[in-house]
VOPAGU-2260 file (C-alpha; in pm, 1 decimal, decimal comma):
REM VOPAGU-2260
SITE   aa  ch    i         X         Y         Z
SITE  MET   A    0    3945,6    2799,5   -1271,0
SITE  GLU   A    1    3966,8    3005,2    -952,9
SITE  SER   A    2    4287,4    2831,8    -841,6
SITE  TYR   A    3    4427,5    2875,3   -1195,6
SITE  ASN   A    4    4358,5    3249,7   -1174,9
SITE  GLU   A    5    4520,0    3268,4    -831,9
SITE  ILE   A    6    4835,0    3096,2    -961,5
SITE  LEU   A    7    4854,9    3331,8   -1261,2
SITE  ASN   A    8    4794,2    3630,1   -1033,4
SITE  SER   A    9    5085,3    3525,6    -814,8
SITE  ILE   A   10    5317,0    3470,9   -1112,1
SITE  SER   A   11    5210,9    3801,8   -1268,2
SITE  GLY   A   12    5279,9    3984,5    -943,3
SITE  LEU   A   13    5627,0    3828,8    -935,7
SITE  VAL   A   14    5707,3    3890,1   -1304,1
SITE  TRP   A   15    5582,0    4249,4   -1298,9
SITE  GLY   A   16    5699,2    4323,1    -945,9
SITE  PRO   A   17    5947,3    4587,8    -833,2
SITE  VAL   A   18    6246,4    4392,2    -968,9
SITE  MET   A   19    6110,1    4395,3   -1325,8
SITE  LEU   A   20    6012,6    4762,0   -1314,7
SITE  VAL   A   21    6356,0    4854,7   -1175,3
SITE  LEU   A   22    6521,1    4644,7   -1448,8
SITE  LEU   A   23    6315,9    4812,3   -1722,9
SITE  VAL   A   24    6369,6    5168,1   -1598,5
SITE  GLY   A   25    6728,7    5094,7   -1493,5
SITE  THR   A   26    6816,0    4967,2   -1841,8
SITE  GLY   A   27    6665,0    5283,8   -1988,9
SITE  LEU   A   28    6865,2    5503,1   -1751,9
SITE  TYR   A   29    7189,1    5316,2   -1824,0
SITE  LEU   A   30    7138,1    5349,9   -2200,3
SITE  THR   A   31    7032,1    5714,4   -2171,7
SITE  PHE   A   32    7349,0    5817,0   -1988,7
SITE  GLY   A   33    7567,5    5577,4   -2188,2
SITE  LEU   A   34    7447,8    5757,8   -2501,7
SITE  GLY   A   35    7522,5    6096,3   -2345,2
SITE  LEU   A   36    7149,9    6189,7   -2340,7
SITE  MET   A   37    7149,3    6158,7   -2721,3
SITE  PRO   A   38    6779,7    6052,6   -2748,3
SITE  LEU   A   39    6676,0    6375,9   -2576,1
SITE  ARG   A   40    6929,2    6594,8   -2757,0
SITE  LYS   A   41    6850,8    6452,0   -3101,2
SITE  LEU   A   42    6471,2    6440,8   -3078,9
SITE  GLY   A   43    6437,3    6702,9   -3353,1
SITE  TYR   A   44    6684,8    6511,4   -3568,9
SITE  GLY   A   45    6469,9    6200,8   -3525,5
SITE  PHE   A   46    6163,1    6380,8   -3664,3
SITE  LYS   A   47    6376,9    6508,1   -3954,3
SITE  MET   A   48    6482,5    6151,0   -4038,5
SITE  LEU   A   49    6120,8    6034,9   -4006,7
SITE  TRP   A   50    6010,0    6298,9   -4258,8
SITE  GLN   A   51    6286,6    6198,5   -4498,8
SITE  GLY   A   52    6194,8    5831,4   -4454,4
SITE  ARG   A   53    5839,8    5861,0   -4586,7
SITE  LYS   A   54    5938,7    5698,3   -4915,8
SITE  ALA   A   55    6119,1    5367,9   -4946,7
SITE  GLY   A   56    6460,6    5405,9   -5105,1
SITE  THR   A   57    6678,1    5156,2   -5286,5
SITE  GLU   A   58    6849,1    5029,5   -4971,6
SITE  GLU   A   59    6794,5    4680,8   -4832,7
SITE  GLY   A   60    6462,8    4624,2   -4657,6
SITE  ASP   A   61    6094,1    4564,9   -4719,2
SITE  ILE   A   62    5917,0    4887,4   -4614,8
SITE  SER   A   63    5998,1    5257,5   -4578,9
SITE  PRO   A   64    6151,1    5380,5   -4251,8
SITE  PHE   A   65    5833,9    5585,9   -4195,3
SITE  ASN   A   66    5606,2    5283,0   -4236,0
SITE  ALA   A   67    5833,5    5078,2   -4009,6
SITE  LEU   A   68    5762,3    5326,9   -3730,1
SITE  MET   A   69    5391,0    5333,9   -3817,7
SITE  THR   A   70    5383,1    4952,3   -3798,1
SITE  ALA   A   71    5552,1    4964,9   -3457,8
SITE  LEU   A   72    5312,3    5239,6   -3344,4
SITE  SER   A   73    5013,4    5043,6   -3472,2
SITE  ALA   A   74    5093,5    4776,9   -3214,8
SITE  THR   A   75    5203,4    5020,3   -2942,9
SITE  VAL   A   76    4932,7    5287,5   -2951,4
SITE  GLY   A   77    4636,8    5086,3   -2831,5
SITE  VAL   A   78    4369,6    5048,4   -2569,4
SITE  GLY   A   79    4633,0    5115,8   -2303,4
SITE  ASN   A   80    4649,2    5477,8   -2417,9
SITE  ILE   A   81    4279,2    5513,1   -2336,7
SITE  ALA   A   82    4210,0    5270,2   -2053,2
SITE  GLY   A   83    4563,4    5226,0   -1917,8
SITE  VAL   A   84    4620,9    5594,5   -1847,9
SITE  ALA   A   85    4285,2    5617,3   -1672,5
SITE  THR   A   86    4369,3    5315,2   -1458,2
SITE  ALA   A   87    4703,8    5469,5   -1356,5
SITE  ILE   A   88    4528,8    5790,2   -1245,2
SITE  ALA   A   89    4248,6    5601,1   -1070,2
SITE  LEU   A   90    4497,2    5393,6    -867,9
SITE  GLY   A   91    4794,5    5627,1    -829,5
SITE  GLY   A   92    4635,8    5970,6    -859,4
SITE  PRO   A   93    4730,8    6241,5   -1110,1
SITE  GLY   A   94    5094,0    6215,7    -992,8
SITE  ALA   A   95    5119,1    5882,8   -1176,5
SITE  VAL   A   96    5121,0    6079,5   -1503,7
SITE  PHE   A   97    5453,6    6242,4   -1410,4
SITE  TRP   A   98    5614,1    5901,8   -1357,2
SITE  MET   A   99    5472,0    5784,6   -1690,6
SITE  TRP   A  100    5657,9    6076,9   -1849,6
SITE  MET   A  101    5982,5    5987,1   -1674,2
SITE  THR   A  102    5948,9    5625,5   -1786,3
SITE  ALA   A  103    5896,6    5741,8   -2144,9
SITE  LEU   A  104    6197,9    5974,1   -2145,6
SITE  VAL   A  105    6436,3    5694,5   -2046,1
SITE  GLY   A  106    6238,7    5446,6   -2258,1
SITE  MET   A  107    6335,6    5643,3   -2568,2
SITE  ALA   A  108    6693,7    5521,8   -2524,4
SITE  THR   A  109    6570,9    5163,9   -2489,3
SITE  LYS   A  110    6365,1    5186,0   -2810,2
SITE  TYR   A  111    6660,3    5347,8   -2986,7
SITE  ALA   A  112    6896,1    5065,5   -2886,0
SITE  GLU   A  113    6640,8    4801,1   -2988,6
SITE  ALA   A  114    6600,8    4949,5   -3337,0
SITE  VAL   A  115    6977,1    4992,3   -3384,6
SITE  LEU   A  116    7046,9    4630,5   -3295,0
SITE  ALA   A  117    6752,5    4505,3   -3501,8
SITE  VAL   A  118    6893,4    4658,8   -3821,6
SITE  LYS   A  119    7255,6    4576,0   -3734,5
SITE  TYR   A  120    7193,0    4203,0   -3684,1
SITE  ARG   A  121    6897,3    4131,7   -3915,9
SITE  GLU   A  122    6891,2    3846,5   -4166,0
SITE  VAL   A  123    6718,8    3767,4   -4497,6
SITE  ASP   A  124    6488,7    3463,4   -4490,8
SITE  SER   A  125    6424,8    3212,6   -4770,7
SITE  ARG   A  126    6154,3    3439,9   -4916,9
SITE  GLY   A  127    6397,6    3730,0   -4943,8
SITE  ARG   A  128    6235,2    3924,0   -4655,5
SITE  GLN   A  129    6426,0    4097,3   -4377,7
SITE  GLN   A  130    6409,3    3923,4   -4041,0
SITE  GLY   A  131    6511,3    4090,9   -3717,8
SITE  GLY   A  132    6433,5    4155,5   -3354,3
SITE  PRO   A  133    6564,2    4035,4   -3017,0
SITE  MET   A  134    6594,2    3670,9   -3121,5
SITE  TYR   A  135    6823,7    3770,5   -3408,7
SITE  TYR   A  136    7040,5    4018,4   -3224,8
SITE  ILE   A  137    7077,4    3762,5   -2947,9
SITE  LYS   A  138    7180,0    3490,6   -3195,2
SITE  ASN   A  139    7399,5    3703,2   -3422,7
SITE  GLY   A  140    7525,3    3952,0   -3166,7
SITE  LEU   A  141    7590,0    3732,0   -2863,9
SITE  GLY   A  142    7676,8    3407,0   -3042,7
SITE  ASP   A  143    7566,6    3044,6   -3034,1
SITE  ASN   A  144    7600,5    3010,8   -2658,5
SITE  TRP   A  145    7308,6    3252,2   -2620,1
SITE  ARG   A  146    7073,9    3103,0   -2881,8
SITE  TRP   A  147    6859,0    2953,4   -2606,4
SITE  LEU   A  148    6777,8    3305,9   -2490,0
SITE  GLY   A  149    6659,5    3402,3   -2838,9
SITE  PHE   A  150    6453,4    3081,5   -2850,6
SITE  LEU   A  151    6279,8    3175,8   -2524,4
SITE  PHE   A  152    6195,1    3525,1   -2651,5
SITE  ALA   A  153    6047,9    3384,3   -2973,4
SITE  LEU   A  154    5849,4    3121,0   -2782,7
SITE  PHE   A  155    5701,9    3373,1   -2539,2
SITE  GLY   A  156    5630,9    3615,0   -2826,1
SITE  THR   A  157    5454,0    3353,9   -3040,4
SITE  ILE   A  158    5210,9    3270,0   -2761,7
SITE  ALA   A  159    5176,0    3613,7   -2601,1
SITE  ALA   A  160    5074,0    3769,0   -2932,8
SITE  PHE   A  161    4744,6    3576,2   -2925,5
SITE  GLY   A  162    4665,1    3733,5   -2589,3
SITE  ILE   A  163    4766,8    4097,1   -2571,9
SITE  GLY   A  164    4772,2    4147,2   -2950,7
SITE  ASN   A  165    4466,7    3952,4   -3061,4
SITE  THR   A  166    4188,6    3821,3   -2838,3
SITE  ILE   A  167    4213,1    4097,7   -2578,4
SITE  GLN   A  168    4202,4    4365,2   -2847,1
SITE  ALA   A  169    3902,9    4198,1   -3015,2
SITE  ASN   A  170    3730,6    4181,5   -2679,1
SITE  SER   A  171    3791,6    4552,2   -2621,7
SITE  VAL   A  172    3639,6    4637,7   -2960,3
SITE  ALA   A  173    3334,5    4417,1   -2899,2
SITE  HIS   A  174    3271,6    4568,4   -2555,7
SITE  ALA   A  175    3321,8    4924,8   -2682,4
SITE  ILE   A  176    3067,3    4874,7   -2961,6
SITE  ALA   A  177    2827,2    4692,3   -2728,0
SITE  HIS   A  178    2850,8    4977,2   -2476,7
SITE  THR   A  179    2789,4    5240,0   -2745,0
SITE  THR   A  180    2491,3    5056,2   -2894,4
SITE  GLY   A  181    2351,3    4954,9   -2555,6
SITE  SER   A  182    2352,2    4583,8   -2640,8
SITE  GLU   A  183    2549,7    4343,4   -2421,0
SITE  ASP   A  184    2422,9    4021,9   -2587,4
SITE  LEU   A  185    2667,4    3758,8   -2709,8
SITE  THR   A  186    2553,9    3762,5   -3075,2
SITE  PRO   A  187    2647,5    4126,5   -3152,0
SITE  LYS   A  188    2989,4    4069,2   -2993,2
SITE  LEU   A  189    3043,6    3761,8   -3210,5
SITE  VAL   A  190    2936,7    3956,9   -3519,7
SITE  THR   A  191    3183,1    4231,4   -3425,8
SITE  GLY   A  192    3455,9    3968,2   -3394,5
SITE  LEU   A  193    3373,3    3818,2   -3734,9
SITE  VAL   A  194    3378,6    4159,0   -3904,6
SITE  LEU   A  195    3709,9    4243,3   -3737,9
SITE  ALA   A  196    3849,3    3903,8   -3842,6
SITE  GLY   A  197    3742,6    3969,4   -4203,4
SITE  PHE   A  198    3915,3    4306,8   -4221,4
SITE  THR   A  199    4225,3    4158,8   -4059,5
SITE  ALA   A  200    4239,0    3868,9   -4305,9
SITE  LEU   A  201    4223,1    4107,8   -4602,9
SITE  VAL   A  202    4535,7    4285,9   -4478,3
SITE  LEU   A  203    4731,4    3977,4   -4368,3
SITE  ILE   A  204    4714,2    3827,2   -4717,3
SITE  GLY   A  205    4972,7    4080,3   -4829,3
SITE  GLY   A  206    5206,1    4031,3   -4533,4
SITE  ILE   A  207    5426,8    4305,8   -4388,9
SITE  LYS   A  208    5395,5    4532,6   -4693,0
SITE  SER   A  209    5015,7    4541,3   -4663,9
SITE  ILE   A  210    5031,7    4583,0   -4287,1
SITE  ALA   A  211    5276,8    4871,2   -4329,0
SITE  VAL   A  212    5061,1    5045,5   -4589,7
SITE  VAL   A  213    4746,8    5019,8   -4376,0
SITE  ALA   A  214    4936,9    5126,2   -4063,5
SITE  GLY   A  215    5087,7    5419,0   -4253,1
SITE  LYS   A  216    4736,4    5544,0   -4327,6
SITE  LEU   A  217    4544,0    5443,4   -4013,6
SITE  VAL   A  218    4792,8    5543,2   -3743,5
SITE  PRO   A  219    4810,7    5910,6   -3848,4
SITE  LEU   A  220    4431,0    5912,5   -3897,4
SITE  MET   A  221    4350,1    5769,8   -3555,2
SITE  ALA   A  222    4606,1    5997,3   -3392,4
SITE  PHE   A  223    4447,5    6297,3   -3565,7
SITE  LEU   A  224    4094,0    6200,4   -3459,1
SITE  TYR   A  225    4165,9    6105,0   -3099,1
SITE  VAL   A  226    4444,8    6349,9   -3019,4
SITE  GLY   A  227    4259,3    6618,8   -3215,2
SITE  GLY   A  228    3945,3    6564,7   -3007,2
SITE  ALA   A  229    4146,8    6573,3   -2685,1
SITE  LEU   A  230    4324,0    6889,1   -2800,7
SITE  VAL   A  231    3991,3    7061,9   -2866,0
SITE  ILE   A  232    3887,2    6982,9   -2507,6
SITE  ILE   A  233    4220,3    7099,2   -2365,1
SITE  LEU   A  234    4216,7    7426,7   -2560,6
SITE  SER   A  235    3860,0    7493,4   -2447,3
SITE  HIS   A  236    3987,3    7471,6   -2086,6
SITE  LEU   A  237    4308,6    7663,9   -2149,8
SITE  PRO   A  238    4295,6    7874,3   -1829,4
SITE  GLU   A  239    4276,8    7551,2   -1623,7
SITE  ILE   A  240    4580,2    7384,3   -1787,1
SITE  PRO   A  241    4846,7    7534,8   -1554,0
SITE  ALA   A  242    4650,3    7407,4   -1252,9
SITE  ALA   A  243    4621,2    7060,6   -1409,5
SITE  PHE   A  244    4998,9    7041,3   -1463,4
SITE  ALA   A  245    5056,4    7174,0   -1111,9
SITE  THR   A  246    4832,9    6896,0    -973,3
SITE  ILE   A  247    5025,5    6630,4   -1166,0
SITE  LEU   A  248    5364,5    6761,6   -1051,8
SITE  SER   A  249    5273,8    6818,0    -687,3
SITE  ASP   A  250    5095,4    6483,9    -649,3
SITE  ALA   A  251    5396,5    6303,1    -799,5
SITE  PHE   A  252    5599,4    6394,8    -489,1
SITE  THR   A  253    5332,9    6430,3    -219,1
SITE  GLY   A  254    5069,3    6171,6    -303,4
SITE  THR   A  255    4700,1    6246,7    -347,1
SITE  ALA   A  256    4451,6    6300,3     -67,2
SITE  ALA   A  257    4116,9    6118,7     -75,4
SITE  ALA   A  258    3846,8    6311,0    -260,8
SITE  GLY   A  259    3495,6    6206,7    -358,8
SITE  GLY   A  260    3509,5    5844,6    -471,5
SITE  PHE   A  261    3892,1    5848,2    -475,8
SITE  ALA   A  262    4052,6    5660,4    -186,5
SITE  GLY   A  263    4380,6    5853,6    -194,8
SITE  ALA   A  264    4727,7    5751,8    -314,5
SITE  THR   A  265    5077,2    5761,4    -166,7
SITE  ILE   A  266    5393,1    5868,8    -351,1
SITE  MET   A  267    5488,1    5502,6    -394,0
SITE  MET   A  268    5148,9    5425,8    -549,3
SITE  ALA   A  269    5196,0    5712,2    -795,7
SITE  ILE   A  270    5541,8    5582,0    -889,4
SITE  ARG   A  271    5433,0    5219,6    -908,6
SITE  PHE   A  272    5128,0    5268,0   -1127,8
SITE  GLY   A  273    5283,4    5546,7   -1333,8
SITE  VAL   A  274    5590,5    5339,5   -1420,1
SITE  ALA   A  275    5390,3    5019,7   -1478,0
SITE  ARG   A  276    5133,1    5186,1   -1704,9
SITE  GLY   A  277    5408,3    5375,4   -1887,4
SITE  VAL   A  278    5593,6    5052,8   -1962,9
SITE  PHE   A  279    5274,1    4873,7   -2065,7
SITE  SER   A  280    5179,4    5162,2   -2293,2
SITE  ASN   A  281    5501,4    5231,2   -2482,8
SITE  GLU   A  282    5645,7    4875,1   -2461,8
SITE  ALA   A  283    6002,3    5007,1   -2427,9
SITE  GLY   A  284    6215,0    4706,7   -2334,2
SITE  LEU   A  285    5954,4    4448,4   -2430,9
SITE  GLY   A  286    6134,8    4373,7   -2757,4
SITE  THR   A  287    5842,6    4391,8   -2999,4
SITE  ALA   A  288    5906,0    4719,4   -3185,6
SITE  PRO   A  289    6250,8    4617,1   -3320,3
SITE  ILE   A  290    6082,1    4334,8   -3513,7
SITE  ALA   A  291    5908,8    4602,2   -3722,8
SITE  HIS   A  292    6211,4    4830,6   -3750,8
SITE  ALA   A  293    6421,7    4543,1   -3885,2
SITE  ALA   A  294    6207,6    4548,5   -4201,9
SITE  ALA   A  295    6293,0    4913,2   -4282,5
SITE  ARG   A  296    6468,6    5004,5   -4606,0
SITE  THR   A  297    6789,6    5142,4   -4462,2
SITE  ASN   A  298    7157,4    5058,3   -4451,7
SITE  ASN   A  299    7225,2    5255,0   -4134,3
SITE  PRO   A  300    7116,6    5119,6   -3795,0
SITE  VAL   A  301    7150,1    5456,8   -3619,0
SITE  ARG   A  302    6927,1    5637,4   -3866,9
SITE  GLN   A  303    6650,3    5386,5   -3802,5
SITE  GLY   A  304    6724,3    5402,0   -3431,0
SITE  VAL   A  305    6650,8    5774,9   -3406,3
SITE  ILE   A  306    6323,6    5709,4   -3590,3
SITE  GLY   A  307    6243,8    5415,0   -3363,6
SITE  MET   A  308    6285,1    5616,5   -3044,0
SITE  LEU   A  309    6005,9    5849,2   -3158,8
SITE  GLY   A  310    5758,6    5567,2   -3094,8
SITE  THR   A  311    5793,5    5605,7   -2719,1
SITE  PHE   A  312    5771,4    5984,9   -2740,6
SITE  ILE   A  313    5457,1    5980,1   -2956,0
SITE  ASP   A  314    5287,1    5705,0   -2756,9
SITE  THR   A  315    5340,1    5836,2   -2404,4
SITE  ILE   A  316    5445,0    6201,3   -2416,9
SITE  VAL   A  317    5184,0    6289,1   -2680,9
SITE  VAL   A  318    4889,6    6044,8   -2684,2
SITE  CYS   A  319    4889,4    5941,3   -2316,4
SITE  THR   A  320    4934,2    6303,4   -2205,9
SITE  MET   A  321    4627,9    6408,5   -2406,1
SITE  THR   A  322    4419,3    6141,0   -2231,9
SITE  ALA   A  323    4562,7    6231,4   -1890,9
SITE  LEU   A  324    4494,3    6604,7   -1922,2
SITE  VAL   A  325    4132,4    6547,1   -2025,0
SITE  ILE   A  326    4082,3    6316,0   -1725,4
SITE  VAL   A  327    4250,5    6551,8   -1476,2
SITE  LEU   A  328    4048,8    6846,5   -1608,5
SITE  SER   A  329    3723,5    6650,0   -1569,7
SITE  GLN   A  330    3794,7    6547,3   -1206,8
SITE  GLY   A  331    3632,3    6216,5   -1303,8
SITE  TRP   A  332    3894,6    6016,2   -1115,1
SITE  THR   A  333    3737,6    6138,3    -786,7
SITE  LEU   A  334    3384,5    6024,4    -878,1
SITE  THR   A  335    3188,2    5704,4    -819,3
SITE  ASP   A  336    3096,5    5476,0   -1107,5
SITE  PRO   A  337    2712,0    5464,4   -1116,1
SITE  THR   A  338    2712,6    5117,0   -1276,5
SITE  ASN   A  339    2885,1    4935,4    -990,6
SITE  GLY   A  340    2919,9    5185,8    -708,4
SITE  GLY   A  341    3299,3    5174,5    -724,1
SITE  GLN   A  342    3550,7    5431,2    -837,9
SITE  LEU   A  343    3549,7    5532,5   -1204,1
SITE  SER   A  344    3846,0    5369,6   -1379,0
SITE  GLY   A  345    3969,1    5239,3   -1712,2
SITE  ALA   A  346    3782,8    5315,5   -2034,1
SITE  ALA   A  347    3474,0    5420,1   -1833,7
SITE  LEU   A  348    3673,0    5703,2   -1675,4
SITE  THR   A  349    3809,1    5822,4   -2010,0
SITE  SER   A  350    3460,2    5804,1   -2165,6
SITE  PHE   A  351    3321,0    6009,2   -1878,0
SITE  ALA   A  352    3591,5    6273,4   -1917,1
SITE  PHE   A  353    3538,1    6311,4   -2291,1
SITE  ALA   A  354    3157,7    6301,4   -2260,7
SITE  GLN   A  355    3159,5    6572,8   -1996,7
SITE  ALA   A  356    3355,6    6807,9   -2222,3
SITE  MET   A  357    3186,5    6703,9   -2548,6
SITE  PRO   A  358    2838,0    6581,7   -2449,1
SITE  SER   A  359    2720,1    6488,4   -2796,9
SITE  ILE   A  360    3026,7    6312,8   -2938,1
SITE  GLY   A  361    3280,6    6263,5   -2658,7
SITE  GLU   A  362    3180,3    5908,9   -2565,3
SITE  HIS   A  363    3157,6    5805,8   -2931,0
SITE  LEU   A  364    3503,4    5951,3   -2997,2
SITE  VAL   A  365    3649,7    5731,2   -2723,3
SITE  SER   A  366    3467,5    5425,5   -2861,5
SITE  LEU   A  367    3598,5    5501,8   -3211,5
SITE  GLY   A  368    3947,2    5544,1   -3066,4
SITE  ILE   A  369    3924,7    5203,3   -2897,2
SITE  VAL   A  370    3809,9    5038,7   -3221,8
SITE  LEU   A  371    4084,9    5193,4   -3435,7
SITE  PHE   A  372    4358,8    5150,8   -3176,9
SITE  ALA   A  373    4264,1    4788,1   -3115,9
SITE  TYR   A  374    4237,8    4703,9   -3486,5
SITE  THR   A  375    4582,8    4842,2   -3566,5
SITE  THR   A  376    4720,6    4660,7   -3261,6
SITE  VAL   A  377    4582,1    4333,3   -3401,3
SITE  LEU   A  378    4761,4    4403,2   -3730,8
SITE  GLY   A  379    5090,8    4504,1   -3571,7
SITE  TRP   A  380    5101,9    4213,9   -3330,4
SITE  SER   A  381    5012,8    3966,7   -3605,9
SITE  PHE   A  382    5346,7    4058,4   -3763,8
SITE  TYR   A  383    5532,5    4027,0   -3433,9
SITE  GLY   A  384    5383,3    3686,3   -3357,7
SITE  GLU   A  385    5438,8    3563,6   -3711,6
SITE  ARG   A  386    5805,8    3662,2   -3706,1
SITE  CYS   A  387    5856,1    3488,1   -3370,8
SITE  ALA   A  388    5685,9    3173,3   -3503,6
SITE  GLU   A  389    5897,8    3182,8   -3820,1
SITE  TYR   A  390    6213,5    3198,5   -3609,5
SITE  LEU   A  391    6104,1    2881,2   -3430,6
SITE  PHE   A  392    5954,9    2677,8   -3716,1
SITE  GLY   A  393    6061,4    2836,6   -4046,6
SITE  VAL   A  394    5859,6    3002,4   -4323,6
SITE  LYS   A  395    5627,5    2703,0   -4360,3
SITE  VAL   A  396    5445,1    2802,8   -4042,0
SITE  ILE   A  397    5335,4    3144,5   -4174,2
SITE  PRO   A  398    5010,1    3039,7   -4353,8
SITE  VAL   A  399    4906,1    2828,6   -4054,0
SITE  TYR   A  400    4983,4    3109,7   -3811,4
SITE  ARG   A  401    4780,0    3360,7   -4012,0
SITE  ILE   A  402    4478,6    3128,7   -4023,5
SITE  LEU   A  403    4495,9    3068,7   -3647,9
SITE  TRP   A  404    4535,7    3442,8   -3593,2
SITE  VAL   A  405    4217,7    3526,1   -3784,8
SITE  LEU   A  406    4018,8    3245,3   -3618,8
SITE  ALA   A  407    4119,0    3364,1   -3270,5
SITE  ILE   A  408    3966,0    3710,0   -3320,7
SITE  PRO   A  409    3592,6    3620,9   -3299,4
SITE  VAL   A  410    3669,8    3382,1   -3012,0
SITE  GLY   A  411    3829,3    3667,5   -2820,0
SITE  ALA   A  412    3543,6    3905,0   -2901,1
SITE  ALA   A  413    3285,0    3676,0   -2744,1
SITE  ALA   A  414    3485,9    3512,0   -2463,9
SITE  GLU   A  415    3540,2    3589,4   -2096,6
SITE  LEU   A  416    3902,6    3692,0   -2093,2
SITE  ASN   A  417    4008,3    3742,2   -1732,3
SITE  PRO   A  418    4234,6    3431,7   -1729,6
SITE  LEU   A  419    4375,3    3526,6   -2070,6
SITE  TRP   A  420    4458,0    3877,3   -1946,7
SITE  LEU   A  421    4662,1    3724,1   -1668,3
SITE  LEU   A  422    4842,4    3478,3   -1896,1
SITE  ALA   A  423    4923,8    3752,4   -2149,5
SITE  ASP   A  424    5051,1    3968,4   -1864,9
SITE  VAL   A  425    5291,7    3695,7   -1753,6
SITE  LEU   A  426    5416,9    3615,3   -2105,0
SITE  ASN   A  427    5475,2    3984,1   -2184,0
SITE  GLY   A  428    5693,5    4013,6   -1877,3
SITE  LEU   A  429    5882,9    3698,1   -1969,5
SITE  MET   A  430    5946,6    3840,8   -2320,2
SITE  ALA   A  431    6114,1    4145,1   -2168,9
SITE  ILE   A  432    6375,9    3949,5   -1970,7
SITE  PRO   A  433    6574,8    3801,9   -2266,2
SITE  ASN   A  434    6552,2    4134,7   -2448,5
SITE  LEU   A  435    6682,0    4341,3   -2156,3
SITE  ILE   A  436    6972,0    4099,8   -2101,6
SITE  ALA   A  437    7067,2    4134,7   -2468,2
SITE  LEU   A  438    7039,4    4515,1   -2461,1
SITE  LEU   A  439    7275,2    4537,8   -2164,6
SITE  LEU   A  440    7528,3    4293,3   -2310,1
SITE  LEU   A  441    7521,4    4456,3   -2654,5
SITE  SER   A  442    7517,3    4815,6   -2528,5
SITE  PRO   A  443    7886,2    4870,7   -2622,7
SITE  VAL   A  444    7788,7    4802,2   -2985,4
SITE  VAL   A  445    7508,3    5058,5   -2964,3
SITE  PHE   A  446    7738,1    5319,4   -2808,0
SITE  ARG   A  447    8011,1    5261,7   -3070,5
SITE  LEU   A  448    7774,1    5280,9   -3369,6
SITE  THR   A  449    7619,3    5597,9   -3229,4
SITE  ARG   A  450    7955,4    5770,3   -3179,1
SITE  GLU   A  451    8072,1    5676,6   -3528,2
SITE  TYR   A  452    7752,1    5794,5   -3693,8
SITE  PHE   A  453    7724,0    6134,5   -3528,3
SITE  ALA   A  454    8096,9    6197,6   -3571,5
SITE  THR   A  455    8026,9    6207,5   -3947,5
SITE  GLN   A  456    7721,5    6435,3   -3910,1
SITE  ARG   A  457    7911,2    6734,8   -3778,2
């Protein structure tokens, strides 16, 4: 097992090395400037379209444009927004937050292009449901010679979903509840997994429409609870906010000196961990979100695209920033973890920051956030994995995939997942490669559709 972990570690380091991060950010930059900074200029227009898209119209599609974004956000806003941000600050210092922001701003163009292409090249399957995503815009946009690339994306997505979108999320929920209740025994974790599996099964019976309805209710609720709690903390420390932003901005370009339990971080460490955590958090370029946007009731790819790009903004600029500000205000990233003597990091750091500001409920709010974020991620990724499997094997695989999905949840809740984390990490990176190639090759289509659409909006 140790040699297996070492091999996966090496592959993960290669897949998620500087080349991949440059490719992800570089694609975002290319699309941002190719679109004439449209995602930044039309942010308000995107929220207007989102508001208008709350109800499903009579256009082709399965769910409302609003619920398509909520489904995408259900899979995107997850444990990474709580633990991932803390890890970035613990390893790269507060300056890493600035580079997360920069990654998100260019990632909006990537998410926009993904959603545009997903609607443009989607298909209707034998059940009459809309099918779309990277595998379809590769097949229908690039032609038969590129079908192998779409096959690879679907293969990686089918398998990766069981890691990052299922067992790892179940494990996070089980550990969060165990930590809150003070019980680290196996039985309570298994019970947590079984309960989570039951709630998941109830939703999956109805397919994408049920997932979208639940996501449309839960995502705004969890955002209100978690972001609302963070906002209360931030407003209670209002005089300290300018200093917190100043720390983030200065450390982004100077690095962070060692302080307390913090070992210090260079500028390159801030960039590396900020960009990596930003990409992991908002999934821009990974190719998952367009699978959800392809199901939207719309006949205009650009209109769904401007809604789709809001996912990156909400995930990183809003939710991750709330977590980051609470952590920076608490100074917890400079402290030593009393449980293991090391530096506070991950969910433990976020829990500390919230508990310090809200002694009676802060830690429980973080635990509730982990549970809700992880549960919605399980639902969102079940749809992604199912669509990838259907592309490979047809509609007959859907019942089997759903059963396997539900059965994997309690296994993940009770298992030791270090090797699975590494495997999921590798497969996620491999998913991004076919998608980024397609985005670059099909960018002229995105640019043309965008010009034509906004020429009629004047």
